[in-house]
N, C-alpha and C positions, 0 to 999 in steps of 0.2 A: 440497481436492486429492484425498483418498482417493476421494470420491464420483465425481469426474470421472474418475480413473484407472480406477476399478472399471467405469463405463459403457463407457468406451472399451475396456477389455479384453474385456468381454462382447460387445461389438459386433464384435470381431475374432475371436472364437472362443477366447479364452484365459481361464483362471480366475486369480484372484488370491489369493496368501496374504499377509497383513500380518505383517511381523516388525518388532520394535522394537530399534533400535541405540542402547543406552544407553551412558553413561560418556563419557570424553573422546575425542578423535580417534583416539588409538592404539587404544582399547578397541573403538570402532565399527569401525575399519579390520579388527581382528582377528576381530570377529563376522561381518562382511561375507565375509571370507575363508572362514570356515567354511560360510557359506550357499552361497556360489559353489561351493565344492569338494564340496558334498554331492551334487551331481548330479542334485537334484530339480526344478532350475529351468532353463528356456531361457533365461530373461531376468531381470534384476534392475534396477528402478527404484528409485534412492535418493534420497530427499529430503534426506538428510544430506550434507554436504559430505565428499568423500574427498580424502585426502592422496595417494593413489596407486591406480592400477588394481589391482583385486584380482588375486591369483595363482591364478585358477581355471582351469578347463578351456577349451580354445580355443572350445568350442562354447557357452559361456556368455556372453550379451551383458550388459554393464553399462553403464547410463546414470546419471550423477550430475547432479543438477540444479545450475545455476550461481546459482539465485536465493537460496541460503542459504550463510552462512559457517560456520565451526567451530562457533559458538555459536548457530546456527540463526536468526541475525538476517538480516532481509531482505538480499540482495544482488542482483547481476545486473540483468536487466531491470526487476525490481521497484523498484529505487531512481530509475528514470527520473522526474525531477522536471518533465517537461514539462506535466502537468495544473496544477501550480502556477503555472507561467509563463502558460499560457493563462487561468487565473482572473485573475491580475493583469492582464493585457492586456485582458481584457474589463471589469474593473472600472475600469482607467484610461479606457477608451473611453467609460464612463458618466459620466466626470467625477471620479472619485475621484483624488486626488493625495498623500493622507498615508497611509502604511501602517505597520504594525507586524507583525513576525514573531515567534511564539512556537515555539521549535524542540522537538523531542523530545530525548532524551538523545543527546548528540553522540558516544557511543560506538557509536551505530548508522550504518552508511553511508548509509541512507535519510534520517536526519536531517541529515547533512552535506551531502548532495547538495541537499536543499531549500533549506538555509540559503544555500549558495552560489548556487543558481539565483535565490533571492529578492534577494540583493545585486547580482548581475549585471542582473537585470531592472529593479531600482531606478535603476541606472545608466544602462541602455540607454534607458529611457523617460523620464528625468529627473524621477523622482518623488521625494518627500520621505519619508524613512524616520525614524520615531520610535525606531527601534532593533530590535536582534535580541535577544531575551531567551531564555535557555537554559531550557527546561522539562524535564519528565521524563515526558511522555505522560499526565499526571494532570489531572484538573479543577483540583485545588488549584493547579497551575502556571499555569493560565488565569486563575483567580481572582486570585491574587497579582499578576500581570502587570497586570491591569487596575486593581487597587487602587493601584499604584504610579505610574500615569500622571498627569500634571498636569491641572488642572481644564479647561485649553483644549485637550485632545488632540482631541476631535471637531472636525469630521467626520474619521472614520478607518476605514480598512479593515484589519482583523486577519486575518492569515493564520496559522491555528493548525495545529499538528503533526498533529492527529486530531479527531475528533468530540468526544472526552471533554474535551480541552482547550478546544475551541470552547464546549462546554456551560459550562465555568468561565467563559469570556470572557463569555458572555451573563449568567450571574448576576452577574458583577462589574459590568457595564454597568448592570444594573437597580438594584442596590445604590446605584449613583451618580446614579440618575435619569437615565441615558442610555437612549435608545431603540435597539431593534435591529429593523430595519435603518436607522432615521432617522439617529441620532448615529454608530453604529457599524454596519459590515456585517461579516459574519464568515463566514470558510470553514474547513472541517475536512477530514477524510481518513477513509477506511475505510468510509464508509456503514454505520454501526451500525443495527440494526433500530429502535431509538429514535430515531435522529435525523430521521426523516420525520413523527414524531408530537408532537414536543415542540413548544413555543411559544416562538420561531419554530422553524420546521423548518430543519435545517442543511444549507447548500449544502456538498457534499463530493465526495470522489472514491472511487468504486466499485472496488474490486480484484477481478477475477474469478479467484479462486483455484481454482474448479471448472474453469473453462478451462484454467488452467495444468496441472492434473493430468491433464486429458483430452489436451491437446496433448503432454506430456511421454510419456504412455503410447503415443501414436500414433507418436512418435518412436522409442521402443523397438521398437515392432511392426516399423516400417519396417526399422530396423537389423537385426532377427532375420530378415527375409525378404529382405533385400538390395535393398531397394526405396528410392527416392529419397523424401525427406521431403515430407510434403504441404505446400502452401502455407499460411501463417498464415490462421486463420479469424476474425480479429477482434482488437481491442486488448485487452490485460489490464486496463488502466486507463480509466476515462472519468469525466467531470465530471457530476454531477447538481446541477442549480441548484434552489435552494429559497428559502424566506422570509427566511432570515438575510442574503440579498444581494438583497432585494427582488423575487425571483421566486415568483409566486403558484403554489401547487399545491393539488391536492384530495386527493391519496392518494399512497401510497408506490408508485412504479412497479415492475413486476416486474423481476427481475434481468437479463431479456433484453431490456429496453427501456432508452431513454435519453432524457435531456432536454438533451444538450449541444448 
């Protein structure tokens, strides 16, 4: 996000200074008030959630992202579970009828949003769910989930909360003598660098944090100049289909490309 914001600022003729807002929400708010009242900055872009607008000079414009909550957990637009729904719809169109979802820690809004979307998609498409297993974003939770399944679980499509969990799922499947993507197909989230190169490579969702940083800084500049915000220049999340769902690839695509 910082890289995207910095590039957008330079393009608009501004310089960026990075400040850290540490501590609880009250401490962060106090520090932000100090920054705004210093008179050193025309605008402030806060990646941390704010409880209230800083009590700064009228000429200082402040923009706080809605994509993170007080604990810096993903919130706002980044909790959109649409890619999960699209992956399930595509797998169902290929003939998959049995599904399993391994969630992230349910204290996270994104984990709850994906769980709810999974359950609604199961019901809407008339699919069979082998359950929703609460995980903690770790490979161990994926491994344990697969070890807990009955021997007749395959054929099965596993919707994992991220690529690390998906990797644990693959290992658990191989331990049991199940093939991926033959007996199990697996999806992840986050497009980790390693996910394109492991065997099988992981079908995943790429989250464009750099685009989020750039877009947010552009919104701040528009507010500074009294201009309307530019139209959105693309999605923040997109599906990348790979071998874990039976999609052949030869190399990791650059972040500017897509195979969805």
